[in-house]
C-alpha positions as CSV (number, residue, x, y, z in Angstrom):
1,X,-26.8,-22.0,-1.2
2,X,-25.6,-19.6,1.4
3,X,-22.2,-19.2,3.1
4,X,-20.6,-17.4,6.1
5,X,-16.9,-16.7,6.3
6,X,-15.3,-16.7,9.7
7,X,-11.8,-15.2,10.0
8,X,-9.7,-15.8,13.1
9,X,-6.7,-13.9,14.4
10,X,-5.8,-11.1,16.8
11,X,-4.1,-9.3,13.9
12,X,-7.3,-9.3,11.9
13,X,-9.6,-8.3,14.8
14,X,-7.3,-5.4,15.7
15,X,-7.0,-4.1,12.2
16,X,-3.2,-4.6,12.0
17,X,-3.6,-7.0,9.1
18,X,-6.1,-6.4,6.2
19,X,-8.4,-9.4,5.7
20,X,-7.8,-10.2,2.1
21,X,-8.9,-13.9,2.6
22,X,-12.5,-13.0,3.2
23,X,-12.8,-10.9,0.1
24,X,-11.1,-13.5,-2.1
25,X,-13.3,-16.3,-0.7
26,X,-16.5,-14.3,-1.3
27,X,-15.5,-13.7,-4.9
28,X,-14.9,-17.4,-5.5
29,X,-18.2,-18.4,-3.9
30,X,-20.1,-15.8,-5.9
31,X,-18.6,-17.2,-9.1
32,X,-20.2,-20.6,-8.2
33,X,-23.6,-19.0,-7.3
34,X,-23.2,-19.1,-3.6
35,X,-24.2,-16.0,-1.6
36,X,-22.1,-14.9,1.3
37,X,-24.3,-13.8,4.1
38,X,-21.8,-12.6,6.6
39,X,-18.1,-11.9,7.2
40,X,-17.2,-12.5,10.9
41,X,-13.8,-11.8,12.5
42,X,-12.8,-12.9,16.0
43,X,-9.5,-12.8,17.9
44,X,-7.5,-15.8,19.0
45,X,-9.8,-16.7,21.9
46,X,-11.4,-20.1,22.4
47,X,-14.8,-18.8,23.8
48,X,-15.0,-16.2,21.1
49,X,-14.3,-18.6,18.3
50,X,-16.6,-21.3,19.8
51,X,-19.4,-18.8,20.1
52,X,-18.9,-17.5,16.5
53,X,-19.0,-21.0,15.1
54,X,-22.2,-21.9,16.9
55,X,-23.9,-18.6,15.9
56,X,-22.8,-19.0,12.2
57,X,-24.0,-22.6,12.2
58,X,-27.4,-21.6,13.6
59,X,-27.8,-18.8,11.2
60,X,-27.0,-21.0,8.2
61,X,-29.4,-23.7,9.5
62,X,-32.2,-21.2,9.7
63,X,-31.6,-20.1,6.1
64,X,-31.9,-23.7,4.7
65,X,-35.0,-23.9,2.4
66,X,-37.7,-26.0,4.1
67,X,-39.5,-27.0,0.8
68,X,-36.5,-27.9,-1.3
69,X,-37.0,-30.9,-3.6
70,X,-33.5,-32.0,-2.9
71,X,-31.1,-31.9,0.1
72,X,-29.9,-28.3,0.7
73,X,-26.7,-27.2,2.4
74,X,-25.0,-24.2,3.9
75,X,-21.3,-23.5,3.9
76,X,-19.2,-22.2,6.8
77,X,-15.7,-21.3,5.8
78,X,-13.2,-20.7,8.7
79,X,-9.7,-19.4,8.1
80,X,-6.8,-19.0,10.6
81,X,-5.7,-20.5,13.9
82,X,-4.3,-23.8,12.6
83,X,-0.6,-23.1,13.4
84,X,1.5,-24.9,16.0
85,X,1.7,-22.2,18.6
86,X,-0.2,-21.5,21.8
87,X,-2.4,-18.9,20.2
88,X,-3.6,-21.2,17.4
89,X,-6.9,-22.3,18.9
90,X,-9.3,-23.1,16.1
91,X,-9.1,-26.9,16.4
92,X,-10.0,-26.7,20.1
93,X,-12.8,-24.2,19.5
94,X,-14.3,-26.2,16.7
95,X,-14.2,-29.3,18.9
96,X,-15.9,-27.4,21.7
97,X,-18.6,-26.0,19.3
98,X,-19.4,-29.4,18.0
99,X,-19.2,-31.0,21.6
100,X,-16.5,-33.4,20.5
101,X,-13.0,-34.4,21.6
102,X,-9.8,-33.8,19.8
103,X,-7.9,-36.8,18.5
104,X,-4.7,-37.2,16.6
105,X,-5.1,-38.1,12.9
106,X,-2.3,-40.4,11.8
107,X,-2.6,-39.3,8.1
108,X,-2.4,-35.7,9.1
109,X,0.8,-36.4,11.2
110,X,2.4,-38.2,8.2
111,X,1.5,-35.2,6.0
112,X,3.3,-32.8,8.4
113,X,6.3,-35.1,8.5
114,X,6.5,-35.3,4.7
115,X,6.4,-31.5,4.5
116,X,9.4,-31.0,6.8
117,X,11.3,-33.7,4.9
118,X,10.5,-31.9,1.7
119,X,12.0,-28.6,2.9
120,X,14.8,-30.4,4.7
121,X,14.1,-29.1,8.2
122,X,13.5,-30.9,11.5
123,X,9.9,-31.0,12.7
124,X,9.3,-29.2,16.0
125,X,7.4,-31.2,18.7
126,X,4.8,-28.4,18.7
127,X,3.9,-29.2,15.1
128,X,2.3,-32.4,16.3
129,X,-0.6,-30.3,17.5
130,X,-1.5,-29.6,13.9
131,X,-2.4,-33.3,13.4
132,X,-5.3,-33.0,15.9
133,X,-8.9,-33.0,14.7
134,X,-12.4,-33.3,16.2
135,X,-13.7,-36.9,16.2
136,X,-16.1,-36.4,13.2
137,X,-13.8,-34.2,11.2
138,X,-11.7,-35.3,8.2
139,X,-8.4,-33.9,7.1
140,X,-7.8,-31.6,4.1
141,X,-4.3,-31.9,2.7
142,X,-2.1,-28.8,2.8
143,X,0.3,-28.9,-0.2
144,X,1.7,-25.5,0.6
145,X,2.5,-25.6,4.3
146,X,2.4,-27.6,7.5
147,X,-1.2,-27.1,8.8
148,X,-3.8,-29.6,7.4
149,X,-7.3,-28.3,7.0
150,X,-10.5,-29.7,8.4
151,X,-13.9,-30.6,7.0
152,X,-17.0,-31.4,9.0
153,X,-20.8,-31.7,8.4
154,X,-23.5,-31.1,10.9
155,X,-27.2,-30.5,10.2
156,X,-26.6,-30.0,6.5
157,X,-24.0,-27.3,7.2
158,X,-20.5,-28.1,5.8
159,X,-17.7,-26.6,7.8
160,X,-14.3,-26.1,6.2
161,X,-11.3,-24.9,8.1
162,X,-8.2,-23.6,6.3
163,X,-4.9,-22.0,7.4
164,X,-4.9,-18.2,7.4
165,X,-1.8,-17.9,5.3
166,X,-3.3,-16.6,2.0
167,X,-1.2,-18.9,-0.3
168,X,-2.1,-22.0,1.7
169,X,-5.7,-21.0,2.0
170,X,-6.2,-20.3,-1.7
171,X,-4.5,-23.6,-2.7
172,X,-6.5,-25.6,-0.3
173,X,-9.8,-24.0,-1.4
174,X,-9.1,-24.5,-5.0
175,X,-7.8,-28.1,-4.6
176,X,-10.1,-29.5,-2.0
177,X,-13.0,-27.3,-1.0
178,X,-14.2,-25.9,-4.3
179,X,-14.6,-29.4,-5.9
180,X,-16.6,-30.6,-2.8
181,X,-18.9,-27.6,-3.1
182,X,-19.4,-28.1,-6.8
183,X,-20.3,-31.7,-6.2
184,X,-23.0,-30.7,-3.8
185,X,-24.5,-28.3,-6.3
186,X,-25.2,-31.2,-8.6
187,X,-26.3,-31.1,-12.2
188,X,-28.1,-28.3,-14.0
189,X,-27.2,-24.8,-14.8
190,X,-26.1,-23.1,-11.5
191,X,-26.7,-19.5,-10.7
192,X,-23.5,-17.5,-10.8
193,X,-22.4,-13.9,-10.1
194,X,-20.1,-12.3,-12.6
195,X,-18.4,-9.0,-12.0
196,X,-16.8,-6.6,-14.6
197,X,-14.7,-3.6,-13.6
198,X,-14.1,-0.9,-16.1
199,X,-11.6,1.8,-15.1
200,X,-11.7,5.5,-16.1
201,X,-9.6,8.5,-15.4
202,X,-10.1,12.2,-16.1
203,X,-13.6,12.8,-14.9
204,X,-15.0,13.0,-11.4
205,X,-17.3,10.4,-10.1
206,X,-20.3,12.7,-9.9
207,X,-19.9,14.0,-13.5
208,X,-19.3,10.5,-14.8
209,X,-22.3,9.3,-12.9
210,X,-24.5,11.7,-14.7
211,X,-23.4,10.2,-18.0
212,X,-24.5,6.7,-17.0
213,X,-27.2,7.4,-14.3
214,X,-29.8,5.5,-16.3
215,X,-27.6,2.4,-16.3
216,X,-27.3,2.7,-12.5
217,X,-31.1,2.3,-12.1
218,X,-31.6,-0.8,-10.0
219,X,-31.9,-3.1,-12.0
220,X,-30.3,-1.7,-15.1
221,X,-33.0,-1.1,-17.7
222,X,-33.2,-3.6,-20.6
223,X,-31.0,-6.1,-18.8
224,X,-31.4,-9.0,-16.5
225,X,-33.4,-8.2,-13.3
226,X,-30.2,-9.2,-11.4
227,X,-27.8,-6.9,-13.2
228,X,-26.6,-3.8,-11.3
229,X,-24.2,-1.0,-12.2
230,X,-22.3,1.1,-9.6
231,X,-19.2,3.3,-9.3
232,X,-16.2,3.3,-6.9
233,X,-13.2,5.7,-6.6
234,X,-9.7,4.8,-5.5
235,X,-6.7,7.1,-5.9
236,X,-8.4,9.2,-8.5
237,X,-9.5,6.2,-10.6
238,X,-13.2,6.0,-11.1
239,X,-14.3,2.4,-11.8
240,X,-17.6,1.3,-13.1
241,X,-18.6,-2.1,-11.7
242,X,-21.2,-4.4,-13.3
243,X,-22.7,-7.1,-11.1
244,X,-24.8,-9.8,-12.8
245,X,-26.4,-12.8,-11.1
246,X,-28.2,-15.6,-13.0
247,X,-27.4,-18.4,-15.4
248,X,-23.8,-18.0,-16.7
249,X,-24.9,-17.4,-20.3
250,X,-27.3,-14.7,-19.3
251,X,-24.9,-12.9,-17.0
252,X,-22.2,-13.0,-19.7
253,X,-24.5,-11.5,-22.3
254,X,-25.8,-8.8,-19.8
255,X,-22.2,-7.8,-18.9
256,X,-21.1,-7.6,-22.5
257,X,-24.1,-5.5,-23.5
258,X,-23.4,-3.0,-20.7
259,X,-19.7,-3.0,-21.4
260,X,-20.4,-1.9,-25.0
261,X,-22.7,0.8,-23.8
262,X,-20.2,2.1,-21.4
263,X,-17.5,2.3,-24.1
264,X,-19.8,4.2,-26.4
265,X,-20.6,6.8,-23.7
266,X,-17.3,7.1,-21.9
267,X,-15.0,6.5,-24.9
268,X,-11.3,7.4,-24.2
269,X,-12.0,8.0,-20.5
270,X,-11.9,4.2,-20.2
271,X,-8.3,3.0,-20.1
272,X,-8.6,-0.6,-18.8
273,X,-10.7,-3.3,-17.3
274,X,-10.2,-5.4,-14.1
275,X,-7.0,-4.4,-12.2
276,X,-4.8,-3.1,-15.0
277,X,-3.4,0.3,-13.9
278,X,-3.2,3.4,-16.0
279,X,0.6,3.2,-16.4
280,X,0.2,-0.3,-17.9
281,X,-2.3,1.0,-20.5
282,X,0.1,3.8,-21.4
283,X,3.1,1.3,-21.5
284,X,1.2,-0.9,-24.0
285,X,0.7,2.0,-26.4
286,X,4.3,3.1,-26.1
287,X,5.6,-0.4,-26.7
288,X,3.2,-1.0,-29.7
289,X,4.2,2.3,-31.3
290,X,7.9,1.9,-30.4
291,X,7.9,5.5,-29.2
292,X,10.3,6.7,-26.4
293,X,9.7,9.1,-23.6
294,X,11.5,11.2,-21.0
295,X,10.3,13.2,-18.0
296,X,11.1,16.5,-16.4
297,X,9.5,16.9,-13.0
298,X,9.2,19.5,-10.4
299,X,6.2,19.2,-8.1
300,X,5.8,15.4,-8.7
301,X,9.4,14.8,-7.6
302,X,10.0,11.7,-9.7
303,X,6.6,10.1,-9.2
304,X,5.7,10.3,-12.9
305,X,8.9,8.5,-13.8
306,X,8.2,5.9,-11.1
307,X,4.8,5.2,-12.6
308,X,6.2,4.9,-16.1
309,X,8.9,2.5,-14.9
310,X,6.6,0.4,-12.7
311,X,5.8,-1.7,-15.7
312,X,8.1,-4.6,-16.6
313,X,9.9,-3.9,-19.9
314,X,9.8,-0.1,-19.4
315,X,13.4,0.2,-20.7
316,X,11.9,-0.3,-24.1
317,X,10.3,3.2,-24.0
318,X,11.6,5.2,-21.0
319,X,15.0,6.8,-21.6
320,X,15.6,9.2,-18.7
321,X,14.1,11.6,-16.3
322,X,15.0,14.8,-14.5
323,X,13.9,16.0,-11.1
324,X,14.4,19.8,-11.5
325,X,12.9,20.9,-8.2
326,X,15.0,24.1,-7.9
327,X,14.9,26.9,-10.4
328,X,18.7,26.5,-10.8
329,X,18.2,22.9,-11.7
330,X,15.7,23.8,-14.4
331,X,18.3,26.2,-15.9
332,X,21.4,24.0,-15.5
333,X,19.9,20.6,-16.4
334,X,17.3,21.6,-19.1
335,X,18.8,24.9,-20.3
336,X,15.6,26.9,-19.4
337,X,16.5,30.6,-19.6
338,X,16.7,32.2,-16.1
339,X,14.8,35.3,-17.4
340,X,11.9,33.0,-18.5
341,X,11.5,31.7,-15.0
342,X,11.9,35.2,-13.5
343,X,9.3,36.7,-15.8
344,X,6.6,34.0,-15.6
345,X,7.5,32.0,-12.4
346,X,8.4,28.4,-12.2
347,X,4.7,27.4,-12.1
348,X,3.7,28.7,-15.5
349,X,2.9,27.5,-19.0
350,X,6.1,28.8,-20.6
351,X,8.3,27.0,-18.0
352,X,6.3,23.8,-18.3
353,X,6.7,23.9,-22.1
354,X,10.4,24.6,-21.8
355,X,10.9,21.7,-19.4
356,X,9.2,19.2,-21.7
357,X,11.0,20.5,-24.8
358,X,14.3,20.5,-23.0
359,X,13.8,16.9,-21.8
360,X,12.8,15.8,-25.3
361,X,15.9,17.5,-26.8
362,X,18.5,16.2,-24.4
363,X,17.1,12.7,-24.1
364,X,16.5,12.5,-27.8
365,X,13.1,10.9,-27.4
366,X,9.8,11.0,-29.3
367,X,7.8,12.4,-26.3
368,X,8.6,14.2,-23.0
369,X,6.3,15.1,-20.1
370,X,6.8,17.8,-17.6
371,X,5.1,18.9,-14.4
372,X,5.5,22.1,-12.4
373,X,3.1,23.1,-9.7
374,X,2.3,23.8,-6.0
375,X,1.6,20.6,-4.1
376,X,1.3,22.4,-0.7
377,X,0.5,22.7,2.0
378,X,2.3,26.0,1.7
379,X,3.4,28.2,-1.2
380,X,0.0,29.0,-2.7
381,X,-1.2,32.5,-3.7
382,X,-4.6,33.8,-4.8
383,X,-3.4,33.7,-8.4
384,X,-1.8,30.2,-8.0
385,X,-3.4,28.4,-5.1
386,X,-2.2,25.1,-3.7
387,X,-3.1,22.4,-6.3
388,X,-2.1,24.5,-9.3
389,X,-0.1,22.3,-11.7
390,X,1.0,22.9,-15.3
391,X,1.6,19.8,-17.4
392,X,3.3,19.9,-20.7
393,X,3.6,17.2,-23.4
394,X,6.3,17.6,-26.1
395,X,5.6,15.3,-29.1
396,X,7.0,15.0,-32.6
397,X,4.6,17.6,-34.0
398,X,3.7,20.0,-31.2
399,X,4.0,20.8,-27.5
400,X,0.7,20.9,-25.5
401,X,0.4,22.5,-22.1
402,X,-2.6,22.4,-19.7
403,X,-3.2,24.0,-16.4
404,X,-5.0,22.0,-13.7
405,X,-6.1,22.7,-10.1
406,X,-6.1,19.4,-8.2
407,X,-7.9,19.1,-4.9
408,X,-6.6,17.2,-1.9
409,X,-3.5,17.0,0.3
410,X,0.1,17.1,-0.9
411,X,0.2,13.3,-1.7
412,X,-3.1,13.4,-3.6
413,X,-2.1,16.5,-5.6
414,X,1.2,14.9,-6.7
415,X,-0.5,11.6,-7.6
416,X,-3.2,13.4,-9.6
417,X,-0.6,15.4,-11.5
418,X,1.3,12.3,-12.4
419,X,-1.8,10.4,-13.4
420,X,-3.1,13.3,-15.5
421,X,0.3,13.5,-17.3
422,X,-0.1,9.8,-18.2
423,X,-3.7,10.4,-19.4
424,X,-2.6,13.3,-21.6
425,X,0.1,11.1,-23.1
426,X,-2.4,8.2,-23.6
427,X,-4.9,10.4,-25.4
428,X,-2.1,11.8,-27.7
429,X,-0.9,8.3,-28.5
430,X,-4.5,7.2,-29.3
431,X,-4.8,10.3,-31.6
432,X,-7.9,11.6,-29.8
433,X,-8.6,15.0,-28.3
434,X,-8.4,15.1,-24.5
435,X,-12.0,14.4,-23.4
436,X,-11.8,16.9,-20.4
């Protein structure tokens, strides 16, 4: 079964709002074995919406199998344009595309009235527009807002229309649309697409890709013909994604096999799966071990402490942090000798060590992290170019210090420095040598 997702709204077409609905819907459809052929986006304009609906309907009709032993369907999912204002035009465009009139649905009107009574607010006369539907359409109840959804069928193409508000859309899809699609799929073991995302930090995408290049052969050797492996990068995190399409049992087995292989090859570079961030993985280790930590930051300006405290319950392990940007602050707040800074410079191994050890001492913690570097765009020298950062980790048994040269602009350098600090702490907590 194939699908097309049509998103409606000036804010989407102009790029002012990111279209998260289409991505979410594609994921839900893939999980049921439905392939999304296209994502279409049009502004709040009746001719544009009407044309997009007709084109999508025609495209889906042409993709229906001619020799199927049972009735086949296509799915057109439309989101947005069901509000009560003048620029909410999806109902009219759908009626035009289907060559039908709009009529008021009494059940839809009652649903809207009940919603306003529930929230104890008067219903505006304009909300009555939301009870309109094309003659052959039926209403989908909206349990999270005022706008009812719509359902139609024409030439074996099912059209579903939902509000554009993500919370209303997801609830309507889960409650009403997904069961209807699953009923169409009938009995038997459906084809599904499962995705696994394995997150790594510390190694560039190209180097990491060399370690797993045989797995990235399409299809992955030794696995299902429909199992693929690829990499993506976002904010310094390299994620390995596994896509497997087929019967659920087969895709589950294929993903698990590749997951085990990746853990064997990449080891401690892997810090989480799915959407768990690096700071959460570190927080779990700190909480489990009941260790405490403090920070002393120069070039990262508090970003490291921000990441550590992004996680709920961070008060269990994070004690305090210092932003010692100026040399005087390093001396006054952390008791770093002035002659040490003058001799070696603020961006140096001795100063990074002294910062971490001072933070650990004054905060009375088990660990302390420090960062000192040149985030740019100015301040670099041939000996210490922009991107040079010293990171130190003071622990119960030793103080480690590493020098890095991070690429990118000021924001990227600061983020990489904070992330690498977390990674060094994580590897220490795991009791493994840094793999980079």
